[in-house]
C-alpha positions in Angstrom: 25.5 13.0 -4.7 22.9 10.2 -4.8 23.5 9.6 -1.0 22.9 13.3 -0.3 19.7 13.4 -2.3 18.5 10.2 -0.7 19.2 11.5 2.8 17.3 14.7 2.1 14.4 12.7 0.8 14.3 10.5 3.8 13.8 13.5 6.1 10.2 13.8 4.6 9.5 10.3 3.5 6.0 8.9 4.5 7.1 6.2 6.9 4.2 3.7 6.8 6.0 1.3 9.0 7.5 3.7 11.5 5.2 1.7 13.9 7.9 -0.9 13.9 11.0 1.2 14.6 13.4 -0.5 17.0 16.7 0.8 18.4 18.4 -2.5 17.6 18.1 -5.9 16.0 19.3 -5.6 12.4 18.5 -9.0 10.9 18.2 -9.4 7.2 14.8 -9.9 5.5 14.7 -13.0 3.3 16.2 -12.6 -0.1 13.7 -12.1 -2.9 13.8 -13.4 -6.5 13.5 -11.6 -9.8 10.7 -9.1 -10.0 9.2 -10.8 -13.1 7.4 -7.6 -13.9 6.8 -5.5 -17.0 8.9 -2.3 -16.8 7.5 0.9 -18.3 10.1 3.4 -19.5 10.4 6.5 -17.3 10.2 8.9 -20.3 6.8 10.2 -19.3 6.6 12.6 -22.2 6.1 9.6 -24.5 4.6 7.2 -22.0 2.0 9.2 -20.1 -0.1 7.4 -17.5 -3.6 6.2 -18.3 -6.1 9.1 -18.4 -8.2 7.5 -15.7 -5.3 6.6 -13.4 -5.4 7.6 -9.8 -2.3 8.4 -7.7 -2.3 6.9 -4.2 0.6 8.2 -2.0 2.1 6.9 1.2 1.5 8.8 4.4 2.9 6.9 7.3 1.0 4.2 9.3 -2.1 6.3 9.7 -2.0 7.3 6.0 -2.3 3.6 5.1 -5.6 3.3 7.0 -6.8 6.6 5.8 -6.2 5.7 2.1 -7.8 2.3 2.5 -10.9 3.8 4.1 -11.0 6.5 1.3 -10.8 3.9 -1.4 -13.6 1.9 0.2 -15.7 5.1 0.6 -15.4 5.8 -3.1 -16.6 2.3 -3.9 -19.5 2.7 -1.6 -20.4 6.0 -3.2 -20.2 4.5 -6.6 -22.5 1.7 -5.5 -25.1 4.2 -4.3 -24.8 6.4 -7.4 -25.3 3.4 -9.7 -28.4 2.3 -7.8 -26.8 -0.8 -6.3 -28.6 -1.9 -3.2 -25.9 -2.6 -0.7 -25.5 -1.8 3.0 -23.0 0.8 4.2 -19.5 -0.4 3.6 -18.5 -2.4 6.7 -15.5 -1.4 8.8 -15.2 -5.1 9.7 -16.1 -8.2 7.8 -17.6 -11.4 9.2 -15.0 -13.5 7.5 -13.7 -16.2 9.8 -10.3 -16.2 8.1 -7.8 -13.4 9.1 -4.6 -14.6 7.5 -4.4 -15.0 3.8 -7.8 -13.3 3.5 -7.4 -13.3 -0.3 -8.2 -17.0 -0.3 -11.8 -16.4 0.9 -14.8 -15.8 -1.3 -14.4 -12.1 -1.2 -17.4 -11.4 -3.5 -19.6 -12.4 -0.6 -17.8 -10.0 1.8 -17.9 -6.9 -0.4 -20.8 -7.1 -2.9 -20.0 -3.8 -4.6 -19.2 -2.8 -8.2 -15.7 -3.6 -9.6 -13.2 -0.8 -9.1 -13.3 1.6 -12.1 -9.8 3.1 -11.9 -6.3 2.3 -12.7 -4.1 3.0 -9.7 -0.5 4.3 -9.6 0.9 4.1 -6.1 4.1 4.2 -4.0 5.2 3.5 -0.5 2.4 2.8 2.0 -0.2 3.7 -0.6 0.5 0.5 -2.5 -0.4 -1.5 0.6 -3.8 0.3 0.7 -4.4 -0.4 -3.0 -3.5 -4.1 -2.8 -5.6 -4.6 0.3 -8.5 -2.8 -1.4 -8.3 -4.6 -4.7 -8.0 -8.0 -2.9 -11.1 -7.1 -0.8 -9.2 -7.8 2.5 -11.2 -6.7 5.5 -10.1 -4.0 7.9 -10.2 -6.5 10.8 -8.0 -8.8 8.9 -5.4 -6.1 8.2 -5.5 -4.9 11.8 -5.1 -8.4 13.2 -2.0 -9.0 11.0 -0.5 -5.6 11.8 -1.1 -5.8 15.5 0.3 -9.4 15.7 3.5 -8.3 14.0 3.7 -5.2 16.2 3.5 -7.5 19.3 6.2 -9.8 18.0 8.4 -6.8 17.3 7.9 -5.4 20.8 8.8 -8.8 22.3 12.0 -8.9 20.2 10.8 -11.9 18.2 11.2 -10.2 14.9 13.3 -7.3 13.5 11.9 -4.2 12.0 13.5 -5.3 8.8 11.3 -8.4 8.8 8.0 -6.5 9.0 7.3 -5.7 5.4 8.1 -9.2 4.1 6.1 -10.9 6.8 3.2 -8.6 6.4 3.1 -9.3 2.7 3.4 -13.0 3.3 0.3 -12.9 5.6 -1.7 -10.8 3.1 -0.9 -12.6 -0.2 -1.9 -16.2 -1.0 0.4 -18.9 0.4 0.5 -20.7 -3.0 2.8 -18.7 -5.4 1.0 -20.3 -8.3 -2.3 -18.7 -7.4 -3.6 -16.9 -10.5 -3.4 -13.1 -10.2 -6.9 -11.7 -9.9 -7.9 -9.4 -12.8 -8.1 -6.2 -10.7 -4.5 -6.6 -9.6 -3.3 -7.5 -13.1 -5.1 -4.6 -14.9 -5.2 -1.8 -12.4 -2.1 -1.9 -10.2 1.0 0.1 -11.1 3.7 0.3 -8.5 6.2 3.2 -8.5 9.7 2.6 -7.2 12.8 4.7 -7.3 16.1 3.7 -9.0 19.6 4.3 -7.6 19.6 7.6 -9.5 16.3 8.5 -7.8 14.4 8.2 -11.0 10.8 6.8 -11.0 10.3 3.3 -12.4 6.7 2.2 -13.0 6.0 -1.5 -13.0 2.9 -3.6 -13.5 3.0 -6.9 -11.5 2.5 -10.1 -13.4 2.1 -12.5 -10.5 2.1 -12.5 -6.7 5.9 -13.0 -6.5 6.4 -9.7 -8.4 3.8 -8.0 -6.2 5.8 -9.0 -3.1 9.1 -7.9 -4.7 7.7 -4.5 -5.7 6.0 -3.8 -2.4 9.3 -4.4 -0.6 11.1 -2.1 -3.0 8.5 0.8 -2.9 8.6 0.8 0.9 12.3 0.3 1.3 13.5 3.1 3.6 17.2 2.7 4.6 17.6 2.2 8.3 13.8 2.0 8.9 12.4 -0.8 6.8 15.6 -1.7 5.0 19.0 -2.6 6.2 20.9 -1.3 3.2 20.7 1.8 0.9 18.9 0.0 -1.9 17.3 -3.4 -2.5 17.8 -4.9 -5.9 18.6 -1.5 -7.3 15.5 0.2 -5.9 14.3 2.3 -3.0 11.1 3.9 -1.7 8.9 5.3 -4.5 8.5 8.6 -2.7 12.1 9.6 -3.3 11.5 10.1 -7.0 8.1 11.9 -6.6 9.6 15.1 -7.9 9.7 13.3 -11.3 6.5 11.5 -11.1 4.0 12.1 -14.0 0.9 14.2 -13.5 -2.1 12.1 -12.9 -5.7 12.9 -13.8 -6.9 12.0 -10.3 -5.1 11.9 -7.0 -6.5 10.4 -3.8 -7.1 13.0 -1.2 -4.4 13.3 1.4 -5.0 13.0 5.1 -4.5 16.2 7.1 -0.9 16.3 8.4 -0.8 14.7 11.8 2.4 13.7 13.6 0.4 11.0 15.5 0.5 9.0 12.3 4.2 8.4 12.9 3.7 6.9 16.4 5.6 3.7 17.0 2.8 2.2 18.9 -0.3 3.4 17.0 -3.4 1.9 18.7 -6.1 -0.1 17.1 -8.6 2.7 17.8 -6.4 5.3 16.1 -6.2 3.0 13.0 -9.9 2.6 12.9 -10.4 6.3 13.3 -8.1 7.0 10.4 -9.9 4.4 8.2 -13.3 5.8 9.2 -12.1 9.4 8.5 -11.0 8.5 5.0 -14.1 6.5 4.3 -16.5 9.3 5.3 -14.6 12.0 3.4 -14.8 9.9 0.2 -18.4 8.8 0.6 -19.6 12.4 1.3 -17.5 14.0 -1.4 -19.5 14.3 -4.7 -16.3 14.8 -6.6 -14.5 11.8 -5.2 -14.0 9.4 -8.1 -10.6 7.9 -7.2 
């Protein structure tokens, strides 16, 4: 029964990493340690989400860039509304470091107000939230993604390596690096259990963020080489039981091009810019 429900869900799952589909090469991703995360009971009638929480969904590869741009557009709008004198939010930063961008002095890259919301996310949406809260530039994300894409196309890595390697490039190399307050206080990652029930977890360190990002984007046969990973699977598959959130990030218009295996840099930039402009020009966008 679980397998049937899982298969049905996969037919409509937002495949953030469809970019990396390959007809062969089934190597294992490195084993991950304990999540080391606080688990919130899934009884949402007694544990409702925070009133100010915002849901950020997946949405395939293009949806990741759209969501990241939208989150940045909201921040820009808030900066203007609060009277903050900042330039229009850059599509690219001047940071010299591409890899492990979180180790740079990000306050100088994005001099904007601190995020105001708590975020609940699943699948590719969590990658957008993490990149946003860590102030990682668009050019940094593009460089990492396109580099991994080229390695996959050359057969140097498996599609099952992509998520883990992408996370390794984004997160600090030192696992003892303190978790910045925005990630500790505002990030809530939704995964699905083997019974396809939602499980909301708040990361406590970078190791748990990596574990949960792998779990919430685990799509059997696409990003994962087994049905489940550590008893979890893509957070989208339990969306029918997700709580109702006060705010939800706007979804990109349905576009099959977002599932292209070889999505170009220009298409990614366009998706980012589209989300950014929608949020910045929407007077009701607060998430």
